[in-house]
C-alpha positions in Angstrom: 136.1 125.6 107.9 134.1 123.6 110.3 131.0 125.7 109.7 131.4 125.3 106.0 131.3 121.5 106.4 128.2 121.7 108.5 126.5 123.9 105.9 127.5 121.5 103.0 126.2 118.6 105.1 122.9 120.4 105.8 122.5 121.3 102.1 123.1 117.7 101.0 120.6 116.5 103.5 118.0 119.0 102.4 118.6 118.1 98.7 118.3 114.4 99.3 115.1 114.8 101.3 113.7 117.0 98.5 114.6 114.4 95.9 113.0 111.6 98.0 109.8 113.7 98.3 109.8 114.5 94.6 109.8 110.8 93.7 106.6 110.1 95.5 103.9 109.1 92.9 100.8 111.1 92.8 97.7 109.1 93.7 95.2 108.4 90.8 92.2 110.7 90.6 89.1 108.8 91.5 85.6 109.5 92.8 85.7 106.3 94.9 85.4 106.5 98.6 86.1 104.0 101.3 83.2 101.5 101.4 82.2 102.0 97.7 81.9 99.0 95.5 85.0 98.4 93.3 84.6 99.1 89.6 84.6 96.2 87.2 88.0 95.2 85.9 89.7 92.3 84.1 93.2 90.9 84.8 95.1 87.8 83.7 95.8 85.1 86.2 99.1 83.3 86.6 98.1 80.9 83.7 97.2 83.7 81.3 93.4 83.3 81.7 91.3 86.5 81.9 89.5 86.9 85.2 86.9 89.6 85.9 86.0 91.0 89.3 82.4 90.1 88.5 83.4 86.4 88.3 83.6 86.5 92.1 80.3 88.2 92.7 78.6 86.6 95.7 81.8 85.3 97.2 82.7 86.5 100.7 86.1 88.1 100.0 88.3 89.0 97.1 92.0 89.6 97.6 94.1 91.1 94.9 97.9 90.8 95.5 100.6 92.3 93.4 104.1 91.0 93.6 106.2 93.6 91.8 109.0 91.9 89.7 108.0 88.5 90.9 109.1 85.8 88.5 110.5 88.4 86.1 114.2 88.0 86.9 114.3 91.7 87.7 
């Protein structure tokens, strides 16, 4: 009986670790390498205005921060 409980516990642990691994998103396919220039893109700022990466050309640093579900009530 005790061996059966250990086996069930092990199988549950194995199943949960498999499920956690299966949920990992696959990285996007890209030709970019570390140090390459970022491709041009356009996003909306917090006020709805479109902003392009090239708008910051010549600036020292650009930081892009995503806050998942921020201000969405979710």
